[in-house]
C-alpha positions as CSV (number, residue, x, y, z in Angstrom):
1,X,0.0,0.0,0.0
2,X,1.3,3.5,-0.9
3,X,0.7,5.8,2.1
4,X,1.2,9.5,2.2
5,X,1.7,10.9,5.8
6,X,1.0,14.6,6.0
7,X,2.6,16.1,9.0
8,X,4.0,19.4,7.8
9,X,5.2,21.0,11.1
10,X,6.3,21.9,13.8
11,X,9.5,20.4,15.2
12,X,8.1,18.8,18.3
13,X,5.0,17.6,16.5
14,X,7.1,15.9,13.9
15,X,9.0,14.1,16.6
16,X,5.7,13.0,18.1
17,X,4.7,11.6,14.7
18,X,7.7,9.3,14.3
19,X,6.0,6.4,16.2
20,X,3.0,6.6,13.8
21,X,5.3,6.3,10.8
22,X,6.9,3.3,12.3
23,X,3.5,1.7,13.1
24,X,2.3,2.3,9.6
25,X,5.4,0.8,8.1
26,X,5.1,-2.2,10.3
27,X,1.3,-2.8,9.9
28,X,1.7,-4.8,6.8
29,X,4.2,-6.0,4.2
30,X,5.0,-3.8,1.3
31,X,3.8,-0.5,2.8
32,X,5.5,2.5,1.2
33,X,5.5,5.6,3.3
34,X,5.9,9.1,1.8
35,X,6.1,11.9,4.3
36,X,5.1,15.5,3.3
37,X,6.9,18.1,5.5
38,X,7.9,21.7,5.5
39,X,11.2,22.1,3.6
40,X,12.9,23.7,6.7
41,X,12.2,20.5,8.7
42,X,13.2,18.0,6.1
43,X,16.2,16.9,8.2
44,X,13.8,15.5,10.8
45,X,12.2,13.1,8.3
46,X,14.7,12.3,5.6
47,X,16.5,9.1,6.5
48,X,14.0,7.9,9.0
49,X,14.0,4.1,8.8
50,X,10.2,4.0,8.3
51,X,10.1,6.6,5.6
52,X,10.7,5.7,1.9
53,X,10.1,9.1,0.3
54,X,10.1,12.7,1.4
55,X,8.2,15.5,-0.3
56,X,8.5,19.1,0.9
57,X,6.2,22.2,0.9
58,X,6.7,25.8,1.9
59,X,3.3,26.8,3.0
60,X,4.2,30.0,4.7
61,X,6.0,31.4,1.6
62,X,3.1,30.2,-0.6
63,X,0.5,31.9,1.6
64,X,2.5,35.2,1.4
65,X,2.7,35.0,-2.5
66,X,-0.1,32.7,-3.5
67,X,-0.2,33.9,-7.2
68,X,3.5,34.1,-7.8
69,X,5.1,32.1,-10.6
70,X,7.3,30.3,-8.0
71,X,4.3,29.2,-5.9
72,X,2.4,28.0,-9.0
73,X,5.4,26.1,-10.2
74,X,6.1,24.4,-6.8
75,X,2.4,23.4,-6.5
76,X,2.5,22.0,-10.0
77,X,5.6,20.0,-9.2
78,X,3.9,18.7,-6.0
79,X,0.8,17.6,-7.9
80,X,3.0,15.8,-10.5
81,X,4.8,14.0,-7.7
82,X,1.6,12.8,-6.2
83,X,0.3,11.8,-9.6
84,X,3.5,9.7,-10.2
85,X,3.1,8.2,-6.7
86,X,-0.5,7.2,-7.1
87,X,-1.1,6.9,-3.4
88,X,-3.8,4.6,-2.0
89,X,-4.2,6.4,1.3
90,X,-3.3,9.8,2.7
91,X,-3.2,10.2,6.5
92,X,-3.3,13.7,8.2
93,X,-2.5,13.7,11.9
94,X,-2.0,17.5,11.9
95,X,-5.7,18.3,11.4
96,X,-5.4,21.9,10.3
97,X,-6.5,23.6,7.1
98,X,-3.1,23.7,5.4
99,X,-2.4,20.0,6.1
100,X,-5.9,19.1,5.0
101,X,-5.5,20.9,1.7
102,X,-2.2,19.0,1.1
103,X,-4.1,15.8,2.0
104,X,-6.7,16.5,-0.7
105,X,-4.0,17.5,-3.2
106,X,-2.5,13.9,-2.9
107,X,-5.5,12.6,-4.9
108,X,-5.6,9.5,-2.8
109,X,-8.9,7.7,-2.9
110,X,-8.8,7.3,0.9
111,X,-8.0,10.4,3.0
112,X,-8.1,9.9,6.8
113,X,-7.8,12.4,9.6
114,X,-8.7,12.6,13.3
115,X,-12.3,13.1,14.3
116,X,-13.4,15.9,16.6
117,X,-12.5,16.8,19.3
118,X,-9.1,15.4,18.7
119,X,-8.7,17.3,15.4
120,X,-7.7,20.9,15.9
121,X,-9.7,22.6,13.2
122,X,-13.3,21.7,12.1
123,X,-12.9,22.7,8.5
124,X,-10.0,20.3,8.0
125,X,-12.5,17.5,8.0
126,X,-13.9,18.5,4.6
127,X,-10.8,17.0,3.0
128,X,-11.2,13.5,4.5
129,X,-13.1,10.5,3.3
130,X,-13.1,9.1,6.8
131,X,-12.0,9.9,10.3
132,X,-10.5,8.0,13.3
133,X,-11.1,8.7,16.9
134,X,-8.0,9.5,19.0
135,X,-7.0,7.8,22.2
136,X,-9.5,7.7,25.1
137,X,-7.1,6.0,27.5
138,X,-4.0,8.1,27.1
139,X,-4.1,11.9,26.8
140,X,-0.7,12.2,25.1
141,X,-0.7,13.3,21.4
142,X,1.6,10.3,20.5
143,X,-1.2,7.9,21.7
144,X,-3.8,9.8,19.6
145,X,-1.5,9.8,16.5
146,X,-1.0,6.1,16.8
147,X,-4.8,5.5,16.6
148,X,-4.5,6.4,12.9
149,X,-2.7,3.1,12.3
150,X,-6.2,1.6,12.4
151,X,-6.8,3.2,9.0
152,X,-4.5,0.4,7.6
153,X,-5.9,-2.3,9.8
154,X,-3.1,-2.0,12.4
155,X,-3.4,-1.9,16.2
156,X,-1.7,0.8,18.2
157,X,1.2,-0.5,20.3
158,X,0.7,-0.7,24.0
159,X,2.3,0.8,25.9
160,X,3.0,3.7,23.5
161,X,6.6,4.0,22.5
162,X,8.7,7.1,23.1
163,X,9.9,8.8,19.9
164,X,13.4,7.5,19.1
165,X,15.8,9.9,17.4
166,X,18.8,7.7,17.5
167,X,18.7,7.4,13.7
168,X,19.3,11.1,13.5
169,X,22.5,10.9,15.5
170,X,23.7,8.0,13.3
171,X,22.9,10.0,10.1
172,X,24.9,13.0,11.4
173,X,27.7,11.1,13.1
174,X,30.3,12.6,10.9
175,X,29.2,16.2,11.4
176,X,31.5,18.4,13.4
177,X,29.8,19.8,16.5
178,X,29.6,23.6,16.7
179,X,29.9,23.3,20.5
180,X,33.0,21.4,21.8
181,X,31.6,18.3,23.6
182,X,34.4,18.4,26.2
183,X,34.1,19.1,29.0
184,X,30.4,18.4,29.4
185,X,27.8,21.0,29.0
186,X,24.1,21.7,29.8
187,X,22.0,23.3,27.0
188,X,19.5,26.1,28.0
189,X,16.7,26.9,25.6
190,X,15.5,30.5,25.8
191,X,13.0,30.4,23.0
192,X,9.6,28.9,22.2
193,X,7.0,28.9,19.4
194,X,4.6,31.1,21.3
195,X,5.4,34.1,23.5
196,X,3.5,32.8,26.5
197,X,5.7,29.7,26.6
198,X,9.0,31.6,26.9
199,X,10.7,31.2,30.3
200,X,12.0,34.3,32.1
201,X,15.6,35.1,31.3
202,X,16.5,35.5,34.9
203,X,15.2,32.1,35.8
204,X,17.3,30.5,33.1
205,X,20.2,32.6,34.2
206,X,19.8,31.2,37.7
207,X,19.9,27.6,36.3
208,X,23.0,28.6,34.2
209,X,24.8,29.9,37.3
210,X,24.0,26.7,39.2
211,X,25.3,24.6,36.3
212,X,28.6,26.5,36.3
213,X,28.9,26.1,40.1
214,X,28.7,22.3,39.5
215,X,31.7,22.5,37.1
216,X,29.6,22.0,34.0
217,X,29.4,24.4,31.1
218,X,26.1,26.2,30.5
219,X,25.4,26.8,26.7
220,X,22.5,29.0,25.7
221,X,21.2,27.7,22.3
222,X,19.0,29.8,20.1
223,X,17.2,29.7,16.8
224,X,15.8,32.3,14.4
225,X,14.5,35.3,16.2
226,X,15.8,34.2,19.6
227,X,19.3,35.7,19.7
228,X,18.3,38.7,21.8
229,X,16.6,36.5,24.4
230,X,19.6,34.2,24.4
231,X,22.0,37.2,25.0
232,X,19.8,38.4,27.8
233,X,20.2,35.0,29.6
234,X,24.0,35.1,29.1
235,X,24.3,38.7,30.4
236,X,22.1,38.0,33.4
237,X,24.0,34.8,34.3
238,X,27.5,36.3,34.3
239,X,30.9,34.7,33.8
240,X,31.2,31.2,32.5
241,X,28.0,31.0,30.5
242,X,28.3,30.6,26.8
243,X,26.2,31.9,23.9
244,X,26.1,29.2,21.2
245,X,26.9,30.2,17.6
246,X,24.0,30.3,15.0
247,X,22.7,26.8,14.3
248,X,20.9,25.1,11.5
249,X,18.7,22.0,12.0
250,X,21.6,19.6,11.8
251,X,23.7,21.6,14.2
252,X,20.7,21.6,16.6
253,X,20.5,17.8,16.5
254,X,24.2,17.3,17.1
255,X,24.5,19.9,19.8
256,X,21.5,18.5,21.8
257,X,22.8,15.0,21.2
258,X,26.2,15.7,22.9
259,X,24.7,17.6,25.9
260,X,24.8,16.3,29.5
261,X,21.3,17.7,29.9
262,X,18.8,20.1,28.2
263,X,16.5,22.6,30.0
264,X,13.7,24.5,28.3
265,X,10.0,25.2,28.1
266,X,7.4,23.6,25.8
267,X,9.4,24.0,22.6
268,X,10.4,21.8,19.7
269,X,14.0,21.2,20.7
270,X,13.0,19.9,24.2
271,X,11.1,17.1,22.5
272,X,14.0,16.4,20.1
273,X,16.4,16.2,23.1
274,X,14.2,13.7,24.8
275,X,14.1,11.6,21.7
276,X,17.9,11.5,21.7
277,X,17.9,10.0,25.2
278,X,19.5,13.1,26.6
279,X,18.4,14.0,30.2
280,X,15.7,16.5,29.5
281,X,14.2,19.0,32.0
282,X,11.0,20.5,30.6
283,X,9.1,23.4,32.1
284,X,5.4,23.8,31.3
285,X,3.7,27.0,32.3
286,X,0.8,27.3,29.8
287,X,0.3,23.9,28.2
288,X,-0.8,20.5,29.4
289,X,2.3,18.4,29.8
290,X,0.1,15.2,29.9
291,X,-0.8,15.8,26.3
292,X,2.3,17.5,24.9
293,X,5.1,16.6,27.3
294,X,8.4,15.2,26.1
295,X,8.7,11.4,26.1
296,X,12.0,9.6,26.6
297,X,14.0,7.4,29.0
298,X,15.4,10.4,31.0
299,X,12.8,13.1,31.1
300,X,11.5,15.2,34.0
301,X,8.7,17.8,33.8
302,X,7.9,20.6,36.2
303,X,4.6,22.4,35.6
304,X,2.8,25.3,37.2
305,X,-0.1,25.1,34.8
306,X,-3.5,24.0,36.0
307,X,-4.7,21.0,33.9
308,X,-8.2,19.5,34.1
309,X,-9.5,16.1,33.8
310,X,-11.8,16.8,31.0
311,X,-12.3,14.8,27.8
312,X,-10.1,14.6,24.7
313,X,-9.1,17.8,22.9
314,X,-7.1,18.9,20.0
315,X,-5.6,21.8,22.0
316,X,-2.5,21.7,24.2
317,X,-3.6,24.7,26.3
318,X,-3.9,24.2,30.0
319,X,-7.0,25.4,32.0
320,X,-4.9,28.2,33.6
321,X,-1.3,29.2,33.3
322,X,1.0,29.0,36.3
323,X,4.6,30.0,36.9
324,X,7.5,27.8,37.8
325,X,10.3,29.1,40.0
326,X,13.9,28.9,39.2
327,X,14.5,26.9,42.4
328,X,12.0,24.3,41.1
329,X,13.9,24.0,37.8
330,X,17.2,23.7,39.5
331,X,15.9,21.0,41.9
332,X,14.5,19.1,38.9
333,X,17.8,19.3,37.0
334,X,19.7,18.2,40.1
335,X,17.6,15.1,40.4
336,X,17.7,14.4,36.7
337,X,21.5,14.6,36.2
338,X,23.4,11.4,37.0
339,X,25.4,11.7,40.3
340,X,28.8,11.4,38.5
341,X,27.9,14.5,36.4
342,X,27.8,16.7,39.6
């Protein structure tokens, strides 16, 4: 069966979709998986052991210039690739309008998405020929994603597996790290996809100072648009705290993979770090960690957000936001790090 998996973005959501790709590939002999992803995130999909083909889109650029010659040309190429592929089934775990439009564009006779309320946007359902209910037993988005394996007659694994990014480290094993791995360092992440998820610079600076006191390096890692926040953490922390150089996606993987630990809010790199089996300290102040928390063998979560016991939802927002103190983060990191690292 030729299957198109439409999970365009974002970083953490792609990590949380890896187990679905593996489940689809393993659900029957001869399944061919094509993953459609934003071109800036291609590194996180290309080379995955369950993925045979990768197609890229640039939806943000296309939305800005919908009638441009470049947009029309790229869409025409994408349609041609789908026509050549002749998919039997398209699966959309993202559940938003842009992913649903790509799902319809595949031309697959079967187009499957999540039913409400697990699906984020109502209108996305117009692109599907059928829907699948998400998980009732487990709130985590990985469990809900895995319910989509039922579209090919598969059964979701129990217990749900943690996303495994070891294949990425193997793929990038020859890449030179932009941060010297020796002596050991702790990565601090000052950014987030939404403003309300950003941790206070002074709190991260407190964590950085504690790290340096324990004879570990503190490295502040930043992405596009985050340099000013990263510099604010470094300046507030004082001597011994390093500002990482600019990173691309491959640099991000390698830098996280060599870290002794990673500390950050609900942001894509925190989920990536967890998948790389790096000790990961996640801080949740506005979102439900039970639904969107990082999964991995060495993960700790501290949350100040109030979460309810309501039914399933396509939203990650908590009932009420709540702060987390720097002391709580330090205490969590202390318990997370192996004793020989302190």
